[in-house]
TORKOL-4160 file (C-alpha; in steps of 0.2 Angstrom, whole numbers, padded with zeros to 4 digits, m for minus):
393
<pt num="1" X="0507" Y="0517" Z="0569"/>
<pt num="2" X="0500" Y="0502" Z="0560"/>
<pt num="3" X="0499" Y="0503" Z="0541"/>
<pt num="4" X="0496" Y="0484" Z="0537"/>
<pt num="5" X="0478" Y="0477" Z="0535"/>
<pt num="6" X="0470" Y="0470" Z="0550"/>
<pt num="7" X="0461" Y="0453" Z="0552"/>
<pt num="8" X="0444" Y="0461" Z="0546"/>
<pt num="9" X="0452" Y="0468" Z="0531"/>
<pt num="10" X="0454" Y="0486" Z="0537"/>
<pt num="11" X="0468" Y="0499" Z="0536"/>
<pt num="12" X="0463" Y="0510" Z="0550"/>
<pt num="13" X="0445" Y="0517" Z="0546"/>
<pt num="14" X="0446" Y="0510" Z="0528"/>
<pt num="15" X="0444" Y="0494" Z="0519"/>
<pt num="16" X="0432" Y="0479" Z="0523"/>
<pt num="17" X="0421" Y="0469" Z="0511"/>
<pt num="18" X="0405" Y="0478" Z="0506"/>
<pt num="19" X="0398" Y="0465" Z="0493"/>
<pt num="20" X="0382" Y="0458" Z="0487"/>
<pt num="21" X="0377" Y="0442" Z="0495"/>
<pt num="22" X="0379" Y="0433" Z="0479"/>
<pt num="23" X="0398" Y="0437" Z="0479"/>
<pt num="24" X="0401" Y="0432" Z="0497"/>
<pt num="25" X="0406" Y="0414" Z="0493"/>
<pt num="26" X="0419" Y="0420" Z="0480"/>
<pt num="27" X="0427" Y="0433" Z="0491"/>
<pt num="28" X="0426" Y="0422" Z="0506"/>
<pt num="29" X="0435" Y="0407" Z="0497"/>
<pt num="30" X="0448" Y="0419" Z="0492"/>
<pt num="31" X="0450" Y="0428" Z="0509"/>
<pt num="32" X="0451" Y="0411" Z="0518"/>
<pt num="33" X="0465" Y="0404" Z="0507"/>
<pt num="34" X="0475" Y="0417" Z="0499"/>
<pt num="35" X="0488" Y="0419" Z="0513"/>
<pt num="36" X="0490" Y="0401" Z="0515"/>
<pt num="37" X="0492" Y="0398" Z="0496"/>
<pt num="38" X="0504" Y="0412" Z="0494"/>
<pt num="39" X="0515" Y="0406" Z="0508"/>
<pt num="40" X="0517" Y="0389" Z="0500"/>
<pt num="41" X="0535" Y="0386" Z="0494"/>
<pt num="42" X="0529" Y="0379" Z="0478"/>
<pt num="43" X="0519" Y="0395" Z="0475"/>
<pt num="44" X="0534" Y="0406" Z="0479"/>
<pt num="45" X="0545" Y="0396" Z="0468"/>
<pt num="46" X="0534" Y="0397" Z="0453"/>
<pt num="47" X="0530" Y="0415" Z="0456"/>
<pt num="48" X="0548" Y="0421" Z="0458"/>
<pt num="49" X="0554" Y="0411" Z="0443"/>
<pt num="50" X="0541" Y="0419" Z="0432"/>
<pt num="51" X="0545" Y="0436" Z="0438"/>
<pt num="52" X="0564" Y="0432" Z="0434"/>
<pt num="53" X="0563" Y="0423" Z="0418"/>
<pt num="54" X="0547" Y="0429" Z="0410"/>
<pt num="55" X="0544" Y="0447" Z="0417"/>
<pt num="56" X="0562" Y="0452" Z="0417"/>
<pt num="57" X="0565" Y="0456" Z="0436"/>
<pt num="58" X="0573" Y="0463" Z="0445"/>
<pt num="59" X="0570" Y="0479" Z="0435"/>
<pt num="60" X="0584" Y="0492" Z="0435"/>
<pt num="61" X="0586" Y="0506" Z="0447"/>
<pt num="62" X="0593" Y="0519" Z="0435"/>
<pt num="63" X="0602" Y="0535" Z="0441"/>
<pt num="64" X="0595" Y="0548" Z="0430"/>
<pt num="65" X="0610" Y="0560" Z="0429"/>
<pt num="66" X="0603" Y="0574" Z="0418"/>
<pt num="67" X="0587" Y="0574" Z="0427"/>
<pt num="68" X="0597" Y="0575" Z="0443"/>
<pt num="69" X="0607" Y="0590" Z="0437"/>
<pt num="70" X="0591" Y="0599" Z="0433"/>
<pt num="71" X="0583" Y="0596" Z="0450"/>
<pt num="72" X="0599" Y="0597" Z="0460"/>
<pt num="73" X="0596" Y="0580" Z="0469"/>
<pt num="74" X="0601" Y="0562" Z="0466"/>
<pt num="75" X="0586" Y="0555" Z="0456"/>
<pt num="76" X="0584" Y="0537" Z="0453"/>
<pt num="77" X="0570" Y="0529" Z="0441"/>
<pt num="78" X="0563" Y="0512" Z="0446"/>
<pt num="79" X="0561" Y="0505" Z="0428"/>
<pt num="80" X="0544" Y="0496" Z="0429"/>
<pt num="81" X="0542" Y="0502" Z="0411"/>
<pt num="82" X="0554" Y="0488" Z="0407"/>
<pt num="83" X="0544" Y="0474" Z="0413"/>
<pt num="84" X="0536" Y="0462" Z="0400"/>
<pt num="85" X="0520" Y="0470" Z="0394"/>
<pt num="86" X="0527" Y="0488" Z="0398"/>
<pt num="87" X="0521" Y="0491" Z="0416"/>
<pt num="88" X="0521" Y="0485" Z="0434"/>
<pt num="89" X="0504" Y="0477" Z="0431"/>
<pt num="90" X="0511" Y="0460" Z="0427"/>
<pt num="91" X="0518" Y="0457" Z="0444"/>
<pt num="92" X="0501" Y="0456" Z="0451"/>
<pt num="93" X="0493" Y="0446" Z="0436"/>
<pt num="94" X="0506" Y="0433" Z="0438"/>
<pt num="95" X="0503" Y="0431" Z="0456"/>
<pt num="96" X="0484" Y="0431" Z="0454"/>
<pt num="97" X="0483" Y="0418" Z="0440"/>
<pt num="98" X="0494" Y="0406" Z="0450"/>
<pt num="99" X="0482" Y="0408" Z="0464"/>
<pt num="100" X="0467" Y="0406" Z="0453"/>
<pt num="101" X="0474" Y="0389" Z="0446"/>
<pt num="102" X="0477" Y="0383" Z="0464"/>
<pt num="103" X="0459" Y="0388" Z="0468"/>
<pt num="104" X="0453" Y="0377" Z="0453"/>
<pt num="105" X="0446" Y="0391" Z="0442"/>
<pt num="106" X="0445" Y="0389" Z="0424"/>
<pt num="107" X="0441" Y="0407" Z="0418"/>
<pt num="108" X="0448" Y="0424" Z="0421"/>
<pt num="109" X="0439" Y="0441" Z="0420"/>
<pt num="110" X="0447" Y="0458" Z="0423"/>
<pt num="111" X="0444" Y="0477" Z="0421"/>
<pt num="112" X="0456" Y="0489" Z="0414"/>
<pt num="113" X="0458" Y="0508" Z="0411"/>
<pt num="114" X="0474" Y="0512" Z="0402"/>
<pt num="115" X="0474" Y="0494" Z="0395"/>
<pt num="116" X="0490" Y="0489" Z="0404"/>
<pt num="117" X="0482" Y="0478" Z="0417"/>
<pt num="118" X="0471" Y="0471" Z="0403"/>
<pt num="119" X="0486" Y="0467" Z="0393"/>
<pt num="120" X="0495" Y="0459" Z="0408"/>
<pt num="121" X="0480" Y="0449" Z="0412"/>
<pt num="122" X="0478" Y="0443" Z="0394"/>
<pt num="123" X="0496" Y="0439" Z="0393"/>
<pt num="124" X="0496" Y="0427" Z="0409"/>
<pt num="125" X="0480" Y="0419" Z="0403"/>
<pt num="126" X="0488" Y="0415" Z="0386"/>
<pt num="127" X="0503" Y="0409" Z="0396"/>
<pt num="128" X="0492" Y="0397" Z="0407"/>
<pt num="129" X="0480" Y="0393" Z="0394"/>
<pt num="130" X="0465" Y="0401" Z="0402"/>
<pt num="131" X="0450" Y="0409" Z="0395"/>
<pt num="132" X="0450" Y="0428" Z="0397"/>
<pt num="133" X="0437" Y="0442" Z="0397"/>
<pt num="134" X="0442" Y="0460" Z="0399"/>
<pt num="135" X="0430" Y="0474" Z="0402"/>
<pt num="136" X="0436" Y="0491" Z="0397"/>
<pt num="137" X="0427" Y="0508" Z="0396"/>
<pt num="138" X="0422" Y="0513" Z="0378"/>
<pt num="139" X="0431" Y="0530" Z="0379"/>
<pt num="140" X="0447" Y="0521" Z="0386"/>
<pt num="141" X="0446" Y="0508" Z="0371"/>
<pt num="142" X="0446" Y="0523" Z="0359"/>
<pt num="143" X="0461" Y="0532" Z="0369"/>
<pt num="144" X="0471" Y="0516" Z="0371"/>
<pt num="145" X="0468" Y="0507" Z="0354"/>
<pt num="146" X="0485" Y="0498" Z="0353"/>
<pt num="147" X="0482" Y="0490" Z="0370"/>
<pt num="148" X="0465" Y="0484" Z="0364"/>
<pt num="149" X="0472" Y="0475" Z="0349"/>
<pt num="150" X="0486" Y="0468" Z="0360"/>
<pt num="151" X="0473" Y="0460" Z="0371"/>
<pt num="152" X="0464" Y="0453" Z="0356"/>
<pt num="153" X="0480" Y="0446" Z="0348"/>
<pt num="154" X="0483" Y="0437" Z="0365"/>
<pt num="155" X="0466" Y="0429" Z="0364"/>
<pt num="156" X="0456" Y="0439" Z="0376"/>
<pt num="157" X="0438" Y="0445" Z="0373"/>
<pt num="158" X="0437" Y="0464" Z="0376"/>
<pt num="159" X="0420" Y="0470" Z="0381"/>
<pt num="160" X="0416" Y="0489" Z="0380"/>
<pt num="161" X="0408" Y="0497" Z="0396"/>
<pt num="162" X="0396" Y="0510" Z="0389"/>
<pt num="163" X="0388" Y="0516" Z="0406"/>
<pt num="164" X="0394" Y="0532" Z="0415"/>
<pt num="165" X="0408" Y="0541" Z="0407"/>
<pt num="166" X="0414" Y="0524" Z="0400"/>
<pt num="167" X="0430" Y="0523" Z="0409"/>
<pt num="168" X="0438" Y="0513" Z="0423"/>
<pt num="169" X="0425" Y="0514" Z="0436"/>
<pt num="170" X="0412" Y="0508" Z="0423"/>
<pt num="171" X="0423" Y="0494" Z="0417"/>
<pt num="172" X="0425" Y="0488" Z="0436"/>
<pt num="173" X="0406" Y="0489" Z="0438"/>
<pt num="174" X="0403" Y="0478" Z="0423"/>
<pt num="175" X="0417" Y="0465" Z="0428"/>
<pt num="176" X="0409" Y="0464" Z="0446"/>
<pt num="177" X="0392" Y="0460" Z="0438"/>
<pt num="178" X="0400" Y="0447" Z="0427"/>
<pt num="179" X="0408" Y="0439" Z="0442"/>
<pt num="180" X="0391" Y="0439" Z="0452"/>
<pt num="181" X="0384" Y="0429" Z="0437"/>
<pt num="182" X="0398" Y="0417" Z="0436"/>
<pt num="183" X="0404" Y="0413" Z="0454"/>
<pt num="184" X="0410" Y="0396" Z="0454"/>
<pt num="185" X="0422" Y="0394" Z="0439"/>
<pt num="186" X="0429" Y="0412" Z="0437"/>
<pt num="187" X="0442" Y="0422" Z="0446"/>
<pt num="188" X="0442" Y="0441" Z="0445"/>
<pt num="189" X="0459" Y="0448" Z="0443"/>
<pt num="190" X="0457" Y="0466" Z="0450"/>
<pt num="191" X="0471" Y="0476" Z="0444"/>
<pt num="192" X="0474" Y="0489" Z="0458"/>
<pt num="193" X="0473" Y="0490" Z="0477"/>
<pt num="194" X="0455" Y="0492" Z="0477"/>
<pt num="195" X="0439" Y="0481" Z="0479"/>
<pt num="196" X="0434" Y="0471" Z="0494"/>
<pt num="197" X="0446" Y="0463" Z="0506"/>
<pt num="198" X="0457" Y="0453" Z="0502"/>
<pt num="199" X="0461" Y="0461" Z="0485"/>
<pt num="200" X="0469" Y="0477" Z="0492"/>
<pt num="201" X="0481" Y="0468" Z="0503"/>
<pt num="202" X="0484" Y="0454" Z="0490"/>
<pt num="203" X="0488" Y="0466" Z="0476"/>
<pt num="204" X="0500" Y="0476" Z="0487"/>
<pt num="205" X="0509" Y="0460" Z="0492"/>
<pt num="206" X="0512" Y="0455" Z="0474"/>
<pt num="207" X="0518" Y="0473" Z="0470"/>
<pt num="208" X="0529" Y="0474" Z="0485"/>
<pt num="209" X="0543" Y="0466" Z="0475"/>
<pt num="210" X="0545" Y="0484" Z="0468"/>
<pt num="211" X="0551" Y="0491" Z="0485"/>
<pt num="212" X="0560" Y="0475" Z="0490"/>
<pt num="213" X="0571" Y="0478" Z="0475"/>
<pt num="214" X="0573" Y="0496" Z="0477"/>
<pt num="215" X="0580" Y="0493" Z="0495"/>
<pt num="216" X="0593" Y="0480" Z="0488"/>
<pt num="217" X="0598" Y="0491" Z="0473"/>
<pt num="218" X="0600" Y="0507" Z="0483"/>
<pt num="219" X="0611" Y="0498" Z="0496"/>
<pt num="220" X="0622" Y="0493" Z="0481"/>
<pt num="221" X="0622" Y="0510" Z="0473"/>
<pt num="222" X="0624" Y="0522" Z="0488"/>
<pt num="223" X="0628" Y="0510" Z="0503"/>
<pt num="224" X="0611" Y="0512" Z="0511"/>
<pt num="225" X="0593" Y="0505" Z="0507"/>
<pt num="226" X="0583" Y="0520" Z="0511"/>
<pt num="227" X="0581" Y="0536" Z="0500"/>
<pt num="228" X="0574" Y="0552" Z="0506"/>
<pt num="229" X="0559" Y="0552" Z="0495"/>
<pt num="230" X="0549" Y="0538" Z="0485"/>
<pt num="231" X="0537" Y="0546" Z="0473"/>
<pt num="232" X="0523" Y="0536" Z="0463"/>
<pt num="233" X="0507" Y="0541" Z="0454"/>
<pt num="234" X="0491" Y="0536" Z="0462"/>
<pt num="235" X="0475" Y="0531" Z="0453"/>
<pt num="236" X="0469" Y="0516" Z="0462"/>
<pt num="237" X="0486" Y="0515" Z="0468"/>
<pt num="238" X="0494" Y="0498" Z="0465"/>
<pt num="239" X="0511" Y="0504" Z="0459"/>
<pt num="240" X="0512" Y="0516" Z="0473"/>
<pt num="241" X="0507" Y="0502" Z="0486"/>
<pt num="242" X="0522" Y="0492" Z="0479"/>
<pt num="243" X="0534" Y="0506" Z="0479"/>
<pt num="244" X="0529" Y="0511" Z="0497"/>
<pt num="245" X="0526" Y="0494" Z="0504"/>
<pt num="246" X="0543" Y="0491" Z="0512"/>
<pt num="247" X="0545" Y="0509" Z="0518"/>
<pt num="248" X="0529" Y="0511" Z="0527"/>
<pt num="249" X="0538" Y="0509" Z="0544"/>
<pt num="250" X="0553" Y="0519" Z="0539"/>
<pt num="251" X="0547" Y="0535" Z="0545"/>
<pt num="252" X="0562" Y="0545" Z="0539"/>
<pt num="253" X="0558" Y="0540" Z="0521"/>
<pt num="254" X="0546" Y="0553" Z="0513"/>
<pt num="255" X="0532" Y="0545" Z="0503"/>
<pt num="256" X="0524" Y="0555" Z="0490"/>
<pt num="257" X="0508" Y="0550" Z="0480"/>
<pt num="258" X="0503" Y="0560" Z="0465"/>
<pt num="259" X="0486" Y="0561" Z="0459"/>
<pt num="260" X="0478" Y="0567" Z="0443"/>
<pt num="261" X="0472" Y="0585" Z="0444"/>
<pt num="262" X="0465" Y="0585" Z="0426"/>
<pt num="263" X="0461" Y="0602" Z="0421"/>
<pt num="264" X="0463" Y="0608" Z="0439"/>
<pt num="265" X="0457" Y="0602" Z="0456"/>
<pt num="266" X="0443" Y="0614" Z="0456"/>
<pt num="267" X="0438" Y="0614" Z="0438"/>
<pt num="268" X="0425" Y="0600" Z="0439"/>
<pt num="269" X="0436" Y="0589" Z="0428"/>
<pt num="270" X="0448" Y="0581" Z="0440"/>
<pt num="271" X="0453" Y="0564" Z="0448"/>
<pt num="272" X="0462" Y="0571" Z="0464"/>
<pt num="273" X="0453" Y="0560" Z="0476"/>
<pt num="274" X="0462" Y="0566" Z="0492"/>
<pt num="275" X="0459" Y="0584" Z="0488"/>
<pt num="276" X="0440" Y="0581" Z="0484"/>
<pt num="277" X="0435" Y="0565" Z="0491"/>
<pt num="278" X="0425" Y="0560" Z="0507"/>
<pt num="279" X="0423" Y="0543" Z="0515"/>
<pt num="280" X="0411" Y="0531" Z="0506"/>
<pt num="281" X="0410" Y="0514" Z="0498"/>
<pt num="282" X="0416" Y="0510" Z="0481"/>
<pt num="283" X="0418" Y="0494" Z="0472"/>
<pt num="284" X="0417" Y="0484" Z="0488"/>
<pt num="285" X="0427" Y="0494" Z="0501"/>
<pt num="286" X="0426" Y="0509" Z="0512"/>
<pt num="287" X="0438" Y="0522" Z="0505"/>
<pt num="288" X="0440" Y="0540" Z="0500"/>
<pt num="289" X="0430" Y="0544" Z="0484"/>
<pt num="290" X="0423" Y="0559" Z="0475"/>
<pt num="291" X="0405" Y="0560" Z="0478"/>
<pt num="292" X="0390" Y="0572" Z="0478"/>
<pt num="293" X="0382" Y="0577" Z="0495"/>
<pt num="294" X="0369" Y="0564" Z="0492"/>
<pt num="295" X="0383" Y="0550" Z="0489"/>
<pt num="296" X="0382" Y="0549" Z="0470"/>
<pt num="297" X="0400" Y="0545" Z="0463"/>
<pt num="298" X="0407" Y="0560" Z="0454"/>
<pt num="299" X="0414" Y="0556" Z="0436"/>
<pt num="300" X="0433" Y="0558" Z="0437"/>
<pt num="301" X="0443" Y="0565" Z="0423"/>
<pt num="302" X="0461" Y="0564" Z="0418"/>
<pt num="303" X="0471" Y="0564" Z="0401"/>
<pt num="304" X="0478" Y="0548" Z="0408"/>
<pt num="305" X="0467" Y="0533" Z="0406"/>
<pt num="306" X="0474" Y="0524" Z="0421"/>
<pt num="307" X="0472" Y="0538" Z="0433"/>
<pt num="308" X="0454" Y="0544" Z="0430"/>
<pt num="309" X="0446" Y="0533" Z="0445"/>
<pt num="310" X="0435" Y="0542" Z="0457"/>
<pt num="311" X="0443" Y="0535" Z="0472"/>
<pt num="312" X="0459" Y="0527" Z="0479"/>
<pt num="313" X="0462" Y="0511" Z="0488"/>
<pt num="314" X="0459" Y="0509" Z="0506"/>
<pt num="315" X="0478" Y="0508" Z="0510"/>
<pt num="316" X="0481" Y="0525" Z="0502"/>
<pt num="317" X="0466" Y="0532" Z="0511"/>
<pt num="318" X="0473" Y="0527" Z="0528"/>
<pt num="319" X="0490" Y="0533" Z="0523"/>
<pt num="320" X="0482" Y="0550" Z="0518"/>
<pt num="321" X="0472" Y="0551" Z="0534"/>
<pt num="322" X="0487" Y="0547" Z="0545"/>
<pt num="323" X="0499" Y="0558" Z="0536"/>
<pt num="324" X="0511" Y="0545" Z="0532"/>
<pt num="325" X="0510" Y="0549" Z="0513"/>
<pt num="326" X="0511" Y="0566" Z="0506"/>
<pt num="327" X="0498" Y="0568" Z="0492"/>
<pt num="328" X="0501" Y="0580" Z="0478"/>
<pt num="329" X="0492" Y="0582" Z="0462"/>
<pt num="330" X="0497" Y="0587" Z="0444"/>
<pt num="331" X="0487" Y="0594" Z="0430"/>
<pt num="332" X="0486" Y="0586" Z="0413"/>
<pt num="333" X="0498" Y="0600" Z="0407"/>
<pt num="334" X="0510" Y="0598" Z="0421"/>
<pt num="335" X="0511" Y="0579" Z="0418"/>
<pt num="336" X="0513" Y="0580" Z="0399"/>
<pt num="337" X="0527" Y="0593" Z="0401"/>
<pt num="338" X="0535" Y="0581" Z="0414"/>
<pt num="339" X="0534" Y="0567" Z="0401"/>
<pt num="340" X="0542" Y="0577" Z="0387"/>
<pt num="341" X="0555" Y="0582" Z="0399"/>
<pt num="342" X="0560" Y="0564" Z="0403"/>
<pt num="343" X="0560" Y="0560" Z="0385"/>
<pt num="344" X="0572" Y="0575" Z="0381"/>
<pt num="345" X="0584" Y="0573" Z="0396"/>
<pt num="346" X="0585" Y="0554" Z="0398"/>
<pt num="347" X="0578" Y="0546" Z="0382"/>
<pt num="348" X="0564" Y="0538" Z="0390"/>
<pt num="349" X="0546" Y="0541" Z="0385"/>
<pt num="350" X="0535" Y="0537" Z="0401"/>
<pt num="351" X="0517" Y="0532" Z="0402"/>
<pt num="352" X="0506" Y="0547" Z="0406"/>
<pt num="353" X="0502" Y="0540" Z="0422"/>
<pt num="354" X="0521" Y="0539" Z="0427"/>
<pt num="355" X="0523" Y="0557" Z="0420"/>
<pt num="356" X="0511" Y="0563" Z="0434"/>
<pt num="357" X="0524" Y="0556" Z="0447"/>
<pt num="358" X="0538" Y="0565" Z="0438"/>
<pt num="359" X="0529" Y="0581" Z="0439"/>
<pt num="360" X="0531" Y="0581" Z="0458"/>
<pt num="361" X="0549" Y="0584" Z="0456"/>
<pt num="362" X="0546" Y="0603" Z="0453"/>
<pt num="363" X="0534" Y="0604" Z="0468"/>
<pt num="364" X="0546" Y="0597" Z="0481"/>
<pt num="365" X="0560" Y="0607" Z="0489"/>
<pt num="366" X="0574" Y="0596" Z="0485"/>
<pt num="367" X="0592" Y="0598" Z="0491"/>
<pt num="368" X="0608" Y="0592" Z="0483"/>
<pt num="369" X="0609" Y="0579" Z="0497"/>
<pt num="370" X="0592" Y="0571" Z="0494"/>
<pt num="371" X="0591" Y="0554" Z="0486"/>
<pt num="372" X="0574" Y="0552" Z="0476"/>
<pt num="373" X="0567" Y="0537" Z="0469"/>
<pt num="374" X="0553" Y="0539" Z="0456"/>
<pt num="375" X="0543" Y="0524" Z="0452"/>
<pt num="376" X="0542" Y="0524" Z="0433"/>
<pt num="377" X="0527" Y="0513" Z="0432"/>
<pt num="378" X="0525" Y="0511" Z="0414"/>
<pt num="379" X="0531" Y="0516" Z="0396"/>
<pt num="380" X="0524" Y="0528" Z="0384"/>
<pt num="381" X="0521" Y="0517" Z="0369"/>
<pt num="382" X="0502" Y="0515" Z="0373"/>
<pt num="383" X="0501" Y="0534" Z="0375"/>
<pt num="384" X="0509" Y="0540" Z="0359"/>
<pt num="385" X="0492" Y="0545" Z="0351"/>
<pt num="386" X="0489" Y="0556" Z="0367"/>
<pt num="387" X="0506" Y="0564" Z="0366"/>
<pt num="388" X="0503" Y="0567" Z="0347"/>
<pt num="389" X="0486" Y="0575" Z="0350"/>
<pt num="390" X="0493" Y="0586" Z="0364"/>
<pt num="391" X="0506" Y="0591" Z="0352"/>
<pt num="392" X="0517" Y="0603" Z="0362"/>
<pt num="393" X="0534" Y="0595" Z="0360"/>
């Protein structure tokens, strides 16, 4: 089975570039040059050195001993929460801003939900001295106030999206409108494996450093590079794409994606795309998305600002359709309980997105021989207000 993107930008039945004519020059410029630029030795040298000295890679692979005892399996946490800015997002923004510079762009735009991609984008723009505008849903700005202020301190302009349910989907819509109106001098740093080709593949490439490191670290820790399970949360799916990337053809490694069930898959307040979605076009690619019978996007819901997206990236749609990845979901309550459990057993407060991945541990039939890697995609600093409002700890 082929899991990589083809020359047309498709993963099986999903992908492509469904874009307005005015965006075609931007996307085509990127598509025609990204692989060539990324392959240049000078690009790789700058990218890898920034990952090492600035981001703090490699991030640790930590054997969570007390969590392992509870679930009777060897559980390892890939500590993306220890990256500079607090999440995996910076792996991608470093790569894309170096690429933007080589394409001659002077300005950067981005969208953000939980704020981690926005912070990562504002960070690398400050690092490179580039103008930065970040679109963020008004509701997410209220939920993630500390990240809004971080972006502003870093010099970014944060613009509220006030359409729809004022979350990630709506911020993405606004960012794409901006890009249409500023096509020549602006690069759009998409934060997940979504959007028109080549974005899903490009973001997955930059995030693939996660699984590349897991393989090396497991080899050192247990004498083999492959675990029995790799678990990651899926909103758009960039952290999961990175954690799964180098295991896609390792068929004996079980890959598990965990979506946000919100208040329940059938509650009408959910973001569990694989359970509820159908094929359609969202933000420039054919993928699975939650939609009405007449094709209108259903507003998603999750307690996590980073997972309330109405679709998943085309790679994940393909992995779901082919059965390569097992998709589970966790409710708000299950995720919050899992986040508190990690805090109490290992002294690590996870992002609520990552807590959804941890919630899968209680849903799998694990054995004492199983080696499990959970991608801890972000830290919980940004979510303290949500933990406090939830209050059950």
